[in-house]
N, C-alpha and C positions, 0 to 999 in steps of 0.2 A: 650433411645438413638436410638432404632430402629425407633421410630416415627420420629426422626430428620432425619435419613437417608431417610425414605420414603418422608418426606417433601422436602428434598433436591433434590431427584429424580424428584418429581412433578415440582418443580421450574425449574429444568434443562430442562425438556420437554417444559415448558412454554417458556423458553428462546430460545429453538430450533425453535419454531414456530415464535418467533420474528425475528430470523435470516432469516427465510423464507420471512417474511413480509418486511424485509429490502431491498429485491429485488425491491420493489416498493418505499419504503420511501426514499431510497438513490439513486433512479434512476435519472440520469442527464437529464435535459430537452433536448428533441430532436430538431435538427435543423429544421427550417421551410423549407418544401419542396414545391416548386412550381410545381404542377402537372397539367396535362391536365384537363380541366373542363368537365369531362364526365357528361352526363345528369343523374340526380338523381330524385328519387321520395320520397317526404316526406309523410309518411303514418301515419294517426292519426285515431284511433278508438275512437268513443265517444258515451257514453250512458247517456242521460239526462245531457248534458254539455253545454247548451245554453249560459249561462253567461260566462263560461270560454272561449268558442269558440269566443264569441263576443270580448273578450279582447285579445286573443292570435293569432287569424288568422292574424290580421294586422302585428304582429311581425314576423310571419313566412313569410308573403308576402314581408317583407322588407329585407330579407336575401340577403347579398351581394354575390350572386352566379348567374352566367349568364344563367344557363340551368337547371331549375328544375320545377317540378309541385307538386301540393299538392293534395293528395288523402284523402278526408274526408269520413270516414265510419260512417254512422248513424246506430248504433246497436239497432234498434227497440226502439228508445226513445219515451217517452210519453210527454216530454215537447216540447219546440220550437227549439230543436237542428236542425232538418231538415230545418226549415224555416231560421235559421241563416246561415246555410251552403249555401242554395240556394241564399240568398241575396248577399253573397260574390262571388259566382260562376257567377252571372249575370254580374259582373263588372270585373272579372279577369278570362281569359280563362285558366290560369294555375290551377285553382281550379276545381277538378273533384269530383263528389259525388257518393258514393256507398250506396244505401239505403237498409239496411238489414231488412227483416221482420222475425219474429220468425219462426223457423223451428222446427217441432215436434221432430225431432231426436237430434237437437243441440240447444234447447231452452235456451236462455240466455248465450250462449257460446261465449266468446270473440274470441276464436281461429277460430271458424267458420266465424265470421265477418271479422277477419283479413285475412283469406284465400281468401275471395271474393275481398278484397281490393288489396292484392298482385297480384291476377290474373288480376286485372284491369290495373296494371302498365305496361307500355310499356318499361320502363327503367330497366336495369339490377341491378343498384345500388339503394338500398332502405335504407332510414333512418327513424327510428321510434321514436315517442315520444307520450306522453299522452296528452289528451285535457286540463288537469289542469296544464301542464308544459309550461314554457316559456323560451326562450334561453337567455343566459347571454349577448349575443351581436349579432350584425348583421353578425358576422363571424362564427357563430356556424355551419351552414350547410357546408360552404366551408372548415372549419377545419376538421370536421368529414369526409367529402368526400375525403379530401386529404390523408387520411390514407389507402384508397383502393389502391390495386395494382393487378397485375396479380396473385400473390400468396395470398395476404391478402384479404380475402373475408368476414371477420367478424370483426367489430370494436366495442370495448367496450368504452362507455363514462361514465361520472359521472352525476348522477341525484341527485342534492342537494335539500335541503329544506330551505325555508326562515328562517332567524334568528328571534326569539322572546325571550323576557326576562324570560319566565316562565320555570320551571324545566322540564316539559314534553317535551317542544321543544328541550331542550338540550339532553335529553335522546334519542329522535327520531333522532336527528342529529348525536349523538354519535353512535347509532346503524347503521346508514347509513354510517358513516365514517368507522366503523370496517368492515362492509360488503364489502365496496369498496376496503379497504386495502387488504382484503383477495382475492377477485376475480381478482384484478389487479396483486397481487403478484403471485398467482397461474398461471395466464396467462404468466407473465414474466418468470416463472420457467418452462414453456413448458407444463403445466398441467391445462389448462383452465377448469372451471367448471360452470360458470354462468355469467350472465349480467343482467342489469335492463332495462325494456322496456321504461323507462322515457328517455333514451338516448342510443340508440342501432342502429347499422347499419349492414346489411349483403346483399349479392347479391341474386337475384332470383335464380341464378344457384345453389347456396348452398342450398337454400330452397327446390328446386325441387329434388336435388340429395338426400336429406335426407327425402323425402316424406312429407315435411312440418311438420305439427303437428300431423300426423296420429297416431303415437305411443302413444300419450297422449291426443288425441282430447277430450276425455270424462272427463278429469281432468279440473276443473274450472280455476286453476291458471297454470302458467308455460309456457305461450306463449313466455316469455323471457328466464328465467333460464333453463327450461327443453330443450328448443331448443338449447341453447348454449351448455348445457351439452352433448347433443347428437351430435351436428354438429361441434363443435370447436375442432381444433387440434393445436399442437405446431407450425405448419407451416402456417395455414390459418388465425390466429388471430392477431389483433393489438389493442393497447390501445391508447386512446386519452385523454391527461392530460392537455391540454391547457385551462386555466380558461375561455377564451372566448368561449369555446365549452361546458361549463357546461350548464345544464338546471336546472331550479328552479321551485319548486311548493310549495303550502301551506301545511304544515303538519297538522295532525289532532289536534284539540283543546281539545278533551276529551280523557282521558285515555282509556275508554271503546271502543271508535271507533278505536283507534290505535291498541288495543289488537285484535280486530276483524280482522283488516287488516293484522296484523302479523300472526295470526293463519292461515289465507289463504295462506300467502306467505310461511311460514315454512312447510305447509302440503306437498309441492312438494319435500322436501329434501329427503324423503324416496325413491324417484324415481331416484335419482342421481346414477351415476355409483358407484359400490361397493368401489373403491379406494377413491372416493371423500367422500362417506358417512363415511368411516373409518377415513380419515384425519380430516374432519370437526367435527365428533363425538368426536374424541379424544381431539381436541382443546377445545371443550366445557367441556368435562369431566375433563380434567386436570386443567382448569381454576377454575371449581367448587371445585375440591379437594384442590386447593391452598387456596381458601378463607375459606374452612371448616377447614383446618388444621392449618392455620396461627394463629388464636387466641389460639388454644390448645397448640401449641409449646411455646407460651409466658408464659404458666403457668407450665412449667417443670423446672427441675434443669438446663437445658441447654438453658434457654430462650435467652441468649445472642447470641448463634449461630443461633437460630431461627430468631431473629431480624435481624441478618446479612444476612440470606437467603432472608428474605422479602425485605430488602433494595436493594440487588443486583437485584432481580427480578423486583422490581418497577422501579429502575433506567433504566434497560433494556427496560421496557415498555415505560417509558417517552421518551427515545431517539428515539425509532422506531416509536411508534404511534404518538409522538409529531411531528416528521418530516412528517408523513403522513397527519396529521391535517394541517400543514403549506401548504403542496402541494395542499390540497383540500379546502383551505381558511376557515378552521374551527378552527382558532387559539384560539378562546375564550373557547374552550373545554379543552385545554391543562392543565390548573392548577388542575383540578379535575378528571383526567383520571381514576385513580384507583377507585374512588368513583362511577363514572358512570358505570364502568365495573362491580363492585359488584352489583349494582342495576339491571343492564341489565341481568346478569347471572341468578339471581333468578327469574326475570320476564320471561326469556326464559324457564326456568325450568317449571314454572307454565303453560306456553303455550304448551310445549311438552306434559305434563301430560294431559292437557285439550284436545289437538288434538287427543290423542290416542283413545278417545271415541266419536269423532264427525265426521260428514261428511258435506261437503259443495258442492253445485251444481251450484252456480251462481258466476259470477265475479263481479256483483253489485247487 
């Protein structure tokens, strides 16, 4: 019976987190606000991305926004990235190039390259994406820019992945869905902790006030989440949920490559503020405990009560995460949410264990 009480407490904590996530999943769409079209700079850092740039620069150029420029950063590429950038710059004065050569102190460091790009911008409002990302519509730039105000200096967007029929694609998109649900929910709760560089915006004033990436310049990852963790407050942050403002990119096709990417991303979590590490760590821990205890309770004399606890917790999950999936246009993931969660939890556990003994020094 003690086991059942413990299991019930674990499930209750799970549901408490889902209540937190409901701040996002049940968020009503905001009214479209017509704001002044302040000049903005779209900043893209690229390392060996010639093909993606060839395909995506035209989409950025076609954005329906009257006053913007495109700052393309060539981060010491060895392919034709620089040549592709120069070809577009010749025909469009909005396209500016920052050519970064390897620096002995910051070799292969994306943050160093981004710093040079930010310094190049003459505009206060900056919007960031990656070279392998493309906008959902020609309204992406305008919609993201409309979220800026005198108080709101940091805007979180959604960076989605293209849909494919294979299982790995669904796991990648489910992990992206859950990450977004969390950082949007924490932001709406007044406790922002991260964002993704595939779709992110902030002002240069905020960047310089926080001394850029200096506190974590030697860490290969974190130009997005560590900066947001350090600079975001309940007052200066806004989220952008309009589907026309999503970005999309191609997910990894091989599990090994995806795991390498996730190892790099998760390695920054240990540098989050203590309160965020506590909240995120407990979310993972109690999810893990739930799935470890669930089958055990079904083999006790009180299996019926255990089944009831599982049912209530899963229903809670379907309601909250299902609504999040609808908001983020990930409807096809809804039927198997618990199954994807179970697979993801043990994948994350293996990554955390692996990360504890490894170091990484490059962003690509």
